[in-house]
N, C-alpha and C positions, 0 to 999 in steps of 0.2 A: 380382229387383231388390235386395232387402234384402241378399242375400248379396254382390252386387257392391259395394254401398255399404260394407258391413262390411270387405271385403277392401281396398278403396281407402283407407278410414280407417286400417286396420291398417298398411298400407304407409306412409302419411303419418306416423303417430305414431311408427313405428319409426325412420324416417329422421330425424325431428326430434329424437327422444330421443338418438340416437347422435351427432347433429351432423355426419353425413356423408351423401353421396349414394351409395347402393349400386348398383353395376352388376354384374349376374350374368355369369358367364363359364364356359364349359366347353370342354375340349380333350383330345386323347389324350396326356396327359403320360407315360403308360407304355404298353407294348404295341408293336406293330410300327410305329406312326406316331409314336413318342415324339419323334423329332427335329423333326418338324413341329409337334407339340404344344408342345414347348418354345419354338419360334420364335414360335408364336401367343401364348403366354403372355408372352414377353418383349416382344413388340410391344404387347400390351394394357397391360402394366405401364408401358412407356415413355410411352404416351399418358396414363395417369393421372398420371405424374410431370410430364409437360409441362403438363397442365391445372392441377394443383395449384400448380405453380411460378408460374402466372399468375393465381392467386387463386381457383381452383376454379370451381364453378358455383353461381349464386344465393347467393353468399356462404358456401358450404360446400365442404369438401374432398370429393373423390371417392374412394370405396373400391371396389376390385375384389374381389368375392366369387367365388372360382373353385373348380372341381372337375375331377377327372380322370375322363374317360369310358372310359379304358382301351381305346379303339377298339371299343367295344361299344354297340350300339343300345339294349339294355335299360338300360345304365348311363346313357346320355344321357336316357332317359325318367325314370328315378328322380331324376336330378339336376334335371330340370325341375320336378318337384313340390317338391323340397327348396328350390330357389332361390326359388320363389314362395310356398310355404306356410310354410316354416321361416325363410328368410332375408328374405323379404318384399321382394325387389327389384322395381323398377318397370319395368325394361328389361333384356334379356339379349343378350349377344353370343355367337354360336357361333364358336369357334375350331377347329371340328372338320370332319371329312370329310362327304361327302354322305350316306352311310348313317346316321350318327349324327344329323346335322342334320335329315334328313327325318323320322326317328323322333321327335325332340323337338319339331319344329315343330307337330305336331298338338296336343300338350299345351299349349304356349304359346298357340295359337289358342283352345283350349277355355277356358283360364283368363284369356284377354283380357289378356295381358301381351306387349308387343312383343318380337320376337326379330329380331336382325340377323345374317344369315349373312356372315361375313367373307370366306370364299373357297370354300365348297362350291358346286359348279357345277350340280347337277341341277335341271332345270326344275320338278319337282314340289315343291321346297322352298317357293318363294314362292307357288306355286299353292295351297298349303294354306289360305290365308285372308288377310284384310286386316290382321292383326297381324304378318305375316311380311315382312321386307325383305331385300334382298341388296345388299351393297356391292361384292362381287367380281363377276367376269364370268360371266354365264349361259353354260352349256355350248354352246348353239346359236350364240351370238355368237362365242365363242372358237374354235369349230370353223370357222365361216365365215371368220374372220380367218386361221386357219391355211391354209385353202384358197387365199385370195388371196396369202398369203405363198408358198405352194408354186408356184402357177401363174403369178401375175403378177410376183412379185419374183424367184423362182428359176427360172422358165421350165419347170417340170416338166410333161411331157405324159403320162407313164406313172408311176403312183403305186402303191406297195404300202402296205397298211394293216395295222398290228398293234394290237390293242385289248385292254387289260386288262379282264377280264370282271367289271366291277362298275358301279355307278351312274356313277362318274366317267368311266371309259373309254368305256362304251357311248354315253353322252349326247354326249360330245365328238366321237366318230367319226361319229355321226349327222349333226351339223351340218357337219362337214368333208366327208363323202362327198357329201351333197346339193349343196353349193356347188361342190365341185371338178368334179363332173359338169356342172353348169350352165356352168362356165367352160371346158368342153371337154376336161378331162383324162380319161384312161382309168384306171380302177382295175383293175390287172392281178393283184392279189393281196389277199386279205382274210382275216384269221384272228383269233380271240380266244385269249387265254391266261390262265391263272389267276393271281390275286394271289400273290406270292411266288415266281413262276417263276425258276429259276436257270439253265436251259439253253435258250437261244434258238437254238443252232446248227442243229438240224434244220429249223426254220422259216426261218432266215436262208439256209440252203443252197438251199432252194427259191426264195426271193426272188432270190438272186444269179443263178440261171439265167434269170430273167425279165427281168433288166437294166432295172429301173425307173430313172427319173430322180431319184426321191426316195422316202423312206420316212416315212410319218406314223405315229408310234408313241405311243399314249397309255401313260403309265407314271408311277409314283411314283419318287422318286429312286433307290431301291435296285434296282428292276427296270430303270430307265433306264441305270444305270451298267453293269449286266451286259450289257444289250442292245447298247449302243454299243461296249463292249469286245469282245464276241464278233463283232460286225459287222466291226470293223477287223481282228480276227484272221483273218477269212475273206476279207479283201481287198475288202470293201464300203466304198467311199469316197464314195458319193452322199450328198447332204444328208440328214440325219436330222432330222425336224421334231418337236419335242416341245411340251409345254405347261407350265403352271404346276407340275405335279408334278415336273418336272426342276429347278425353281427352288429349290435348296437347296445350301448349302455341302457337304452330304454327297454330292451327285451326282458332282462331280469327285474328291472324296476317295476314293470307292469305285471309280471307273472306273480302268482301267489308264492308265499315264502316256501322255498325249497323246491318248487315245481320245475325250475330251470335246471336243477342239478341232474347231470347225466345226459343232457342233450348234446349231441355231437353235430358239428356243422362242417361243411367245406367252405373255405374262405381264402382270402389273399393276405391276411396279416397274421404272422406268427409272433405272438406276444412274448414268447420265451426265447426268441432269437437273441444271440449274443453279438450280432453285427452292430458295430458302433453307430451307424446311421439309424438303426431301428431303436436302439436304446435312447439315442438323442431325441428321436421323434416322439416316442412314447412319453418320456419325461418332460420334454418341452411342451407337448400338447396339454398334459395335465396341469403344468404350471401356468400356462397362458390362458387356458379356457376353463380350468376347474373341472374337467371331465376326463373320463378314460377314453383314449383313442380307439377308434373302430376301423373296420375295413374300408368303409366309405371314405373316411378322412385320409387313410393311407393311400388308397387308390388315387384320390384327387391330388395328393402330394406328388405321387410318382408321375401322374399325367402332366403336371406343370413342369416337373423336372425333365421329362422327356421332351416337352415342347422347347424348353430353353436349350437343351442339349442339341436339338435339331437346328435351332437358330445359330448356335455357336459353330456347328459343323458346316452349315451353309455359308456362314460368314456374311449373311445377307438377311434382309427383311422381305425379300421377294417370296410370296407364298409358294410359287412353283419350286423354287430352290429348297425351301423348308420341307415341302412334300418329299422331294428327292432325298433330302437328308434323313427324314424320318424313316423312309424305306431302307436306308443303309444301316440302320441300327439293328444289328444282328446278334444272335447268341455268341458268347465268347468274348464280347467287348469288355475289357477290364474295367472301363469306366461305369459299367452297370452295377458295380458294387455300391454306388451312391443311391440306389433305390431301396425303398422300405419294404415293398411287397416282393413276391417271387418273380417279378418281371425279369426276363432274360433276353429280350429283343423281339423283333417282329418276324413273322413268316413272310413268304412271298405274297400271301393274300392279306397282309397287313394286320393279321391277328397276333396276339401276344403268345410267346413261348414262356412258360412259367412253371414253377413248382406250385403245387396246390397243397396247402396245409389243412389238416383236419384238427379242429379245436373242440375240447370238451368243457362244458360249463361245470365247475366244481367250486364250492365255497362262495366266493364273491366275484369270480371272473372266469373268462375263458382261458384254458391252458392248452399247450401242445398235446396232441393225442396220436397223430399219425401223419405221414407225409406221402404224397403221390408224386413220383418223379419219372415213372416209366414213360419214355417217349411215345409209345404206342397209345398211351392213355391221354397224356397232356398235350400232344401235338394236334392243333386244329386240323 
Protein backbone atom coordinates (compact mmCIF):
# COMPACT_ATOMS: atom_id res chain seq x y z
CA UNK A 1 0.00 0.00 0.00
CA UNK A 2 2.80 2.41 0.91
CA UNK A 3 4.48 1.70 -2.43
CA UNK A 4 1.28 2.50 -4.35
CA UNK A 5 0.85 5.78 -2.48
CA UNK A 6 4.48 6.69 -3.14
CA UNK A 7 4.13 5.99 -6.89
CA UNK A 8 0.91 8.03 -7.10
CA UNK A 9 2.51 10.99 -5.28
CA UNK A 10 5.59 10.72 -7.49
CA UNK A 11 3.43 10.92 -10.60
CA UNK A 12 1.45 13.86 -9.24
CA UNK A 13 4.51 15.86 -8.16
CA UNK A 14 6.23 15.20 -11.48
CA UNK A 15 3.28 16.43 -13.49
CA UNK A 16 2.73 19.49 -11.36
CA UNK A 17 6.39 20.48 -11.43
CA UNK A 18 6.56 20.28 -15.19
CA UNK A 19 3.27 22.06 -15.70
CA UNK A 20 2.16 19.46 -18.25
CA UNK A 21 0.02 16.35 -18.30
CA UNK A 22 2.11 13.45 -19.57
CA UNK A 23 0.57 10.72 -21.69
CA UNK A 24 2.80 7.75 -22.50
CA UNK A 25 2.87 6.30 -26.00
CA UNK A 26 4.68 3.51 -27.83
CA UNK A 27 4.61 2.37 -31.45
CA UNK A 28 6.84 0.60 -34.02
CA UNK A 29 8.52 3.71 -35.45
CA UNK A 30 11.27 1.57 -36.98
CA UNK A 31 11.26 -2.02 -38.21
CA UNK A 32 8.85 -3.80 -40.57
CA UNK A 33 5.79 -1.93 -39.26
CA UNK A 34 7.38 1.53 -39.41
CA UNK A 35 4.72 2.97 -41.76
CA UNK A 36 1.94 2.11 -39.32
CA UNK A 37 4.07 3.25 -36.39
CA UNK A 38 4.55 6.64 -38.02
CA UNK A 39 0.81 6.91 -38.69
CA UNK A 40 0.02 6.09 -35.07
CA UNK A 41 2.49 8.66 -33.80
CA UNK A 42 1.15 11.30 -36.19
CA UNK A 43 -2.40 10.63 -35.04
CA UNK A 44 -1.41 10.87 -31.38
CA UNK A 45 0.53 14.10 -31.97
CA UNK A 46 -2.42 15.59 -33.81
CA UNK A 47 -4.69 14.78 -30.85
CA UNK A 48 -2.29 16.56 -28.48
CA UNK A 49 -2.23 19.56 -30.81
CA UNK A 50 -6.04 19.56 -30.97
CA UNK A 51 -6.41 19.38 -27.18
CA UNK A 52 -3.77 22.00 -26.41
CA UNK A 53 -5.23 24.43 -28.94
CA UNK A 54 -8.45 24.22 -26.94
CA UNK A 55 -6.91 24.94 -23.56
CA UNK A 56 -5.43 21.59 -22.58
CA UNK A 57 -6.76 19.52 -19.68
CA UNK A 58 -7.33 20.76 -16.13
CA UNK A 59 -5.67 24.03 -17.09
CA UNK A 60 -2.45 22.36 -18.25
CA UNK A 61 -0.93 21.44 -21.61
CA UNK A 62 -0.72 17.81 -22.66
CA UNK A 63 2.69 16.30 -23.44
CA UNK A 64 3.16 13.07 -25.39
CA UNK A 65 6.07 10.98 -24.11
CA UNK A 66 6.75 8.41 -26.80
CA UNK A 67 9.12 5.55 -27.55
CA UNK A 68 9.84 3.23 -30.47
CA UNK A 69 9.21 -0.47 -29.74
CA UNK A 70 10.88 -1.47 -33.04
CA UNK A 71 8.15 -4.12 -33.57
CA UNK A 72 9.64 -6.14 -30.69
CA UNK A 73 7.74 -7.43 -27.66
CA UNK A 74 10.71 -7.16 -25.31
CA UNK A 75 11.15 -3.52 -26.30
CA UNK A 76 7.50 -2.84 -25.51
CA UNK A 77 8.01 -4.38 -22.05
CA UNK A 78 11.12 -2.27 -21.39
CA UNK A 79 9.26 0.84 -22.51
CA UNK A 80 6.42 0.08 -20.08
CA UNK A 81 8.78 0.17 -17.11
CA UNK A 82 10.46 3.32 -18.45
CA UNK A 83 7.21 5.22 -19.00
CA UNK A 84 5.91 4.45 -15.50
CA UNK A 85 9.05 4.40 -13.36
CA UNK A 86 11.21 6.97 -15.17
CA UNK A 87 8.76 9.27 -16.98
CA UNK A 88 6.04 8.79 -14.36
CA UNK A 89 3.11 8.92 -16.74
CA UNK A 90 -0.36 8.27 -15.35
CA UNK A 91 -1.89 6.72 -18.51
CA UNK A 92 -0.44 5.09 -21.63
CA UNK A 93 -1.64 4.63 -25.21
CA UNK A 94 -0.42 1.70 -27.29
CA UNK A 95 0.04 2.65 -30.92
CA UNK A 96 1.48 -0.78 -31.62
CA UNK A 97 0.44 -4.19 -32.93
CA UNK A 98 -1.11 -7.05 -30.96
CA UNK A 99 2.13 -8.88 -30.08
CA UNK A 100 3.79 -5.85 -28.55
CA UNK A 101 0.60 -4.61 -26.91
CA UNK A 102 -0.12 -8.00 -25.34
CA UNK A 103 3.41 -8.18 -23.93
CA UNK A 104 3.25 -4.68 -22.43
CA UNK A 105 -0.29 -4.98 -21.08
CA UNK A 106 0.78 -7.27 -18.24
CA UNK A 107 3.33 -4.73 -17.02
CA UNK A 108 0.85 -1.86 -16.96
CA UNK A 109 -1.64 -4.07 -15.15
CA UNK A 110 1.01 -5.04 -12.60
CA UNK A 111 2.04 -1.41 -12.07
CA UNK A 112 -1.61 -0.25 -11.94
CA UNK A 113 -1.33 2.31 -14.72
CA UNK A 114 -4.12 2.38 -17.34
CA UNK A 115 -3.20 1.39 -20.91
CA UNK A 116 -5.45 2.05 -23.90
CA UNK A 117 -4.92 -0.05 -27.02
CA UNK A 118 -5.49 2.12 -30.09
CA UNK A 119 -5.89 -0.56 -32.75
CA UNK A 120 -4.37 -3.90 -31.65
CA UNK A 121 -7.11 -6.53 -32.05
CA UNK A 122 -6.17 -9.61 -30.01
CA UNK A 123 -8.79 -10.63 -27.38
CA UNK A 124 -6.23 -11.37 -24.67
CA UNK A 125 -4.99 -7.76 -24.53
CA UNK A 126 -7.98 -6.40 -22.62
CA UNK A 127 -8.47 -9.71 -20.81
CA UNK A 128 -5.13 -8.98 -19.07
CA UNK A 129 -6.87 -7.01 -16.33
CA UNK A 130 -8.99 -4.07 -15.21
CA UNK A 131 -6.41 -1.39 -16.13
CA UNK A 132 -6.40 -2.34 -19.82
CA UNK A 133 -8.84 -0.81 -22.35
CA UNK A 134 -9.32 -0.94 -26.12
CA UNK A 135 -10.52 1.91 -28.37
CA UNK A 136 -10.09 -0.12 -31.58
CA UNK A 137 -12.14 -3.08 -32.72
CA UNK A 138 -11.84 -6.46 -31.00
CA UNK A 139 -10.73 -9.15 -33.48
CA UNK A 140 -13.83 -11.27 -32.85
CA UNK A 141 -16.10 -8.33 -33.64
CA UNK A 142 -14.20 -7.30 -36.76
CA UNK A 143 -14.16 -10.90 -37.97
CA UNK A 144 -17.92 -11.19 -37.45
CA UNK A 145 -18.48 -7.94 -39.33
CA UNK A 146 -16.32 -9.26 -42.18
CA UNK A 147 -18.48 -12.38 -42.39
CA UNK A 148 -21.65 -10.30 -42.70
CA UNK A 149 -19.95 -8.18 -45.33
CA UNK A 150 -18.99 -11.29 -47.30
CA UNK A 151 -22.25 -13.23 -47.01
CA UNK A 152 -25.00 -10.65 -46.61
CA UNK A 153 -23.64 -7.72 -48.58
CA UNK A 154 -21.54 -9.47 -51.24
CA UNK A 155 -23.60 -12.66 -51.44
CA UNK A 156 -20.67 -15.05 -51.08
CA UNK A 157 -21.58 -18.71 -50.58
CA UNK A 158 -18.14 -20.29 -51.09
CA UNK A 159 -15.25 -18.53 -49.34
CA UNK A 160 -11.49 -19.10 -49.31
CA UNK A 161 -9.53 -17.93 -46.26
CA UNK A 162 -5.88 -16.86 -46.10
CA UNK A 163 -4.49 -16.06 -42.65
CA UNK A 164 -1.29 -14.29 -41.67
CA UNK A 165 0.19 -16.52 -38.97
CA UNK A 166 0.29 -14.19 -35.96
CA UNK A 167 -2.01 -12.83 -33.23
CA UNK A 168 -3.63 -10.35 -35.61
CA UNK A 169 -4.44 -12.78 -38.40
CA UNK A 170 -5.41 -15.83 -36.38
CA UNK A 171 -7.80 -13.96 -34.08
CA UNK A 172 -9.54 -12.17 -36.98
CA UNK A 173 -9.98 -15.39 -38.95
CA UNK A 174 -11.45 -17.16 -35.91
CA UNK A 175 -14.22 -14.56 -35.64
CA UNK A 176 -14.84 -14.52 -39.38
CA UNK A 177 -14.95 -18.27 -39.90
CA UNK A 178 -17.35 -18.98 -37.04
CA UNK A 179 -19.80 -16.29 -38.16
CA UNK A 180 -19.57 -17.10 -41.88
CA UNK A 181 -20.47 -20.73 -41.21
CA UNK A 182 -23.40 -19.63 -39.03
CA UNK A 183 -24.59 -17.49 -41.95
CA UNK A 184 -24.56 -20.53 -44.23
CA UNK A 185 -21.33 -19.99 -46.15
CA UNK A 186 -18.99 -22.86 -47.03
CA UNK A 187 -15.28 -22.47 -46.32
CA UNK A 188 -13.73 -24.18 -49.35
CA UNK A 189 -10.09 -23.38 -48.56
CA UNK A 190 -8.11 -22.28 -45.53
CA UNK A 191 -4.37 -21.79 -45.07
CA UNK A 192 -1.94 -19.79 -42.95
CA UNK A 193 1.11 -18.00 -44.32
CA UNK A 194 4.12 -16.38 -42.60
CA UNK A 195 4.62 -12.68 -41.89
CA UNK A 196 6.60 -11.16 -44.76
CA UNK A 197 5.37 -13.65 -47.40
CA UNK A 198 6.25 -12.45 -50.92
CA UNK A 199 4.94 -15.21 -53.21
CA UNK A 200 1.25 -16.05 -52.88
CA UNK A 201 0.95 -17.55 -56.38
CA UNK A 202 1.12 -21.25 -55.38
CA UNK A 203 -1.67 -20.74 -52.82
CA UNK A 204 -3.70 -18.52 -55.13
CA UNK A 205 -3.45 -21.08 -57.95
CA UNK A 206 -5.05 -23.67 -55.67
CA UNK A 207 -7.74 -21.18 -54.64
CA UNK A 208 -8.49 -20.30 -58.28
CA UNK A 209 -9.24 -23.95 -59.06
CA UNK A 210 -11.89 -24.02 -56.31
CA UNK A 211 -13.75 -21.01 -57.77
CA UNK A 212 -14.75 -19.30 -54.51
CA UNK A 213 -17.14 -16.36 -54.48
CA UNK A 214 -14.81 -14.33 -52.25
CA UNK A 215 -11.43 -14.47 -50.52
CA UNK A 216 -11.07 -13.38 -46.90
CA UNK A 217 -7.39 -12.60 -46.41
CA UNK A 218 -5.92 -11.20 -43.21
CA UNK A 219 -2.78 -9.18 -43.93
CA UNK A 220 -0.80 -6.06 -43.22
CA UNK A 221 -0.44 -3.56 -46.04
CA UNK A 222 2.76 -5.02 -47.57
CA UNK A 223 1.48 -8.61 -47.70
CA UNK A 224 -1.93 -7.34 -48.84
CA UNK A 225 -0.41 -5.41 -51.75
CA UNK A 226 1.48 -8.46 -52.98
CA UNK A 227 -1.52 -10.74 -52.46
CA UNK A 228 -3.99 -8.65 -54.46
CA UNK A 229 -1.46 -7.95 -57.20
CA UNK A 230 -0.67 -11.64 -57.67
CA UNK A 231 -4.35 -12.58 -57.51
CA UNK A 232 -5.16 -10.21 -60.36
CA UNK A 233 -2.15 -11.50 -62.33
CA UNK A 234 -3.64 -15.00 -62.06
CA UNK A 235 -7.02 -13.82 -63.27
CA UNK A 236 -8.72 -13.93 -59.87
CA UNK A 237 -11.26 -11.12 -59.80
CA UNK A 238 -13.65 -12.25 -57.06
CA UNK A 239 -13.97 -9.84 -54.12
CA UNK A 240 -10.98 -9.83 -51.77
CA UNK A 241 -12.05 -8.89 -48.26
CA UNK A 242 -9.46 -7.39 -45.96
CA UNK A 243 -9.34 -5.66 -42.62
CA UNK A 244 -7.68 -2.70 -40.94
CA UNK A 245 -4.22 -4.02 -41.89
CA UNK A 246 -4.94 -2.95 -45.48
CA UNK A 247 -5.95 0.52 -44.33
CA UNK A 248 -2.75 2.39 -45.17
CA UNK A 249 -1.63 4.68 -47.99
CA UNK A 250 1.15 2.13 -48.51
CA UNK A 251 -1.32 -0.57 -49.61
CA UNK A 252 -2.21 0.95 -52.96
CA UNK A 253 1.27 2.41 -53.40
CA UNK A 254 2.86 -1.05 -53.18
CA UNK A 255 0.17 -2.85 -55.24
CA UNK A 256 0.38 -3.04 -59.02
CA UNK A 257 -1.58 -0.39 -60.87
CA UNK A 258 -5.29 -1.08 -60.57
CA UNK A 259 -4.87 -4.21 -58.44
CA UNK A 260 -6.28 -2.56 -55.31
CA UNK A 261 -9.50 -1.54 -57.04
CA UNK A 262 -12.51 -3.41 -55.71
CA UNK A 263 -10.85 -4.58 -52.50
CA UNK A 264 -13.25 -4.17 -49.57
CA UNK A 265 -12.11 -3.89 -45.94
CA UNK A 266 -13.55 -3.65 -42.45
CA UNK A 267 -12.00 -0.72 -40.64
CA UNK A 268 -12.52 2.10 -38.12
CA UNK A 269 -12.21 5.22 -40.31
CA UNK A 270 -15.05 6.39 -42.54
CA UNK A 271 -13.32 8.78 -44.94
CA UNK A 272 -16.65 9.99 -46.31
CA UNK A 273 -18.11 10.95 -42.94
CA UNK A 274 -19.51 14.46 -42.71
CA UNK A 275 -18.77 14.80 -38.98
CA UNK A 276 -16.82 18.04 -38.45
CA UNK A 277 -14.11 16.32 -36.38
CA UNK A 278 -13.54 13.73 -39.12
CA UNK A 279 -13.30 16.39 -41.84
CA UNK A 280 -10.89 18.41 -39.66
CA UNK A 281 -8.78 15.36 -38.90
CA UNK A 282 -8.45 14.21 -42.52
CA UNK A 283 -7.69 17.70 -43.83
CA UNK A 284 -5.29 18.64 -41.03
CA UNK A 285 -3.46 15.31 -41.27
CA UNK A 286 -2.87 15.77 -45.01
CA UNK A 287 -1.77 19.36 -44.49
CA UNK A 288 0.61 18.57 -41.63
CA UNK A 289 2.16 15.31 -42.84
CA UNK A 290 1.63 15.35 -46.61
CA UNK A 291 -0.09 11.94 -46.42
CA UNK A 292 -3.61 10.57 -46.48
CA UNK A 293 -4.91 9.70 -43.03
CA UNK A 294 -5.51 6.04 -42.28
CA UNK A 295 -7.26 3.94 -39.65
CA UNK A 296 -4.12 3.60 -37.54
CA UNK A 297 -3.74 7.37 -37.25
CA UNK A 298 -7.44 7.85 -36.52
CA UNK A 299 -7.43 5.16 -33.82
CA UNK A 300 -4.34 6.64 -32.14
CA UNK A 301 -5.96 10.09 -32.28
CA UNK A 302 -9.07 8.75 -30.54
CA UNK A 303 -7.08 6.79 -27.96
CA UNK A 304 -5.29 9.97 -26.86
CA UNK A 305 -8.60 11.83 -26.85
CA UNK A 306 -10.10 9.12 -24.63
CA UNK A 307 -7.09 9.31 -22.27
CA UNK A 308 -7.46 13.07 -21.86
CA UNK A 309 -11.22 12.81 -21.45
CA UNK A 310 -10.65 10.35 -18.61
CA UNK A 311 -8.16 12.67 -16.91
CA UNK A 312 -10.67 15.50 -17.15
CA UNK A 313 -13.46 13.30 -15.76
CA UNK A 314 -11.21 12.11 -12.93
CA UNK A 315 -10.08 15.65 -12.14
CA UNK A 316 -6.87 13.99 -11.10
CA UNK A 317 -3.57 12.44 -12.24
CA UNK A 318 -4.08 9.42 -9.99
CA UNK A 319 -3.91 6.31 -12.24
CA UNK A 320 -6.62 4.54 -10.23
CA UNK A 321 -9.03 7.46 -10.66
CA UNK A 322 -8.20 7.67 -14.36
CA UNK A 323 -8.95 3.96 -14.66
CA UNK A 324 -12.34 4.47 -13.01
CA UNK A 325 -13.05 7.42 -15.30
CA UNK A 326 -12.21 5.34 -18.38
CA UNK A 327 -14.63 2.65 -17.22
CA UNK A 328 -17.35 5.31 -16.88
CA UNK A 329 -17.18 6.33 -20.56
CA UNK A 330 -20.28 4.64 -21.92
CA UNK A 331 -22.38 4.68 -25.07
CA UNK A 332 -24.73 7.65 -25.28
CA UNK A 333 -22.26 10.19 -23.93
CA UNK A 334 -22.77 13.31 -26.05
CA UNK A 335 -19.10 14.25 -25.74
CA UNK A 336 -18.19 11.19 -27.81
CA UNK A 337 -19.00 13.28 -30.89
CA UNK A 338 -15.39 14.49 -30.61
CA UNK A 339 -14.04 11.13 -31.77
CA UNK A 340 -12.92 10.39 -35.33
CA UNK A 341 -13.64 6.65 -35.50
CA UNK A 342 -16.88 4.87 -34.69
CA UNK A 343 -15.97 4.62 -30.99
CA UNK A 344 -19.10 4.93 -28.81
CA UNK A 345 -17.85 4.04 -25.34
CA UNK A 346 -16.63 1.04 -23.37
CA UNK A 347 -18.43 -2.14 -22.38
CA UNK A 348 -18.26 -3.57 -18.86
CA UNK A 349 -15.29 -5.64 -20.09
CA UNK A 350 -13.46 -2.47 -21.24
CA UNK A 351 -13.89 -3.28 -24.94
CA UNK A 352 -15.07 -0.60 -27.35
CA UNK A 353 -18.62 -0.29 -28.59
CA UNK A 354 -18.46 1.03 -32.12
CA UNK A 355 -19.78 1.24 -35.62
CA UNK A 356 -17.69 -0.71 -38.11
CA UNK A 357 -17.32 0.86 -41.51
CA UNK A 358 -16.64 -1.12 -44.68
CA UNK A 359 -14.56 0.74 -47.25
CA UNK A 360 -13.93 -0.10 -50.91
CA UNK A 361 -10.82 0.97 -52.78
CA UNK A 362 -11.75 2.76 -56.01
CA UNK A 363 -9.75 5.20 -58.07
CA UNK A 364 -7.14 6.54 -55.73
CA UNK A 365 -8.54 6.00 -52.22
CA UNK A 366 -10.90 4.10 -49.95
CA UNK A 367 -14.58 5.09 -50.05
CA UNK A 368 -17.61 4.25 -47.92
CA UNK A 369 -19.19 0.94 -48.99
CA UNK A 370 -21.30 -0.39 -46.12
CA UNK A 371 -21.73 -0.05 -42.38
CA UNK A 372 -22.23 -2.60 -39.61
CA UNK A 373 -24.26 -1.27 -36.66
CA UNK A 374 -26.32 -4.25 -35.47
CA UNK A 375 -25.62 -4.61 -31.71
CA UNK A 376 -25.63 -8.40 -32.06
CA UNK A 377 -22.63 -8.10 -34.39
CA UNK A 378 -20.66 -5.16 -33.01
CA UNK A 379 -21.04 -5.77 -29.27
CA UNK A 380 -17.99 -7.65 -27.89
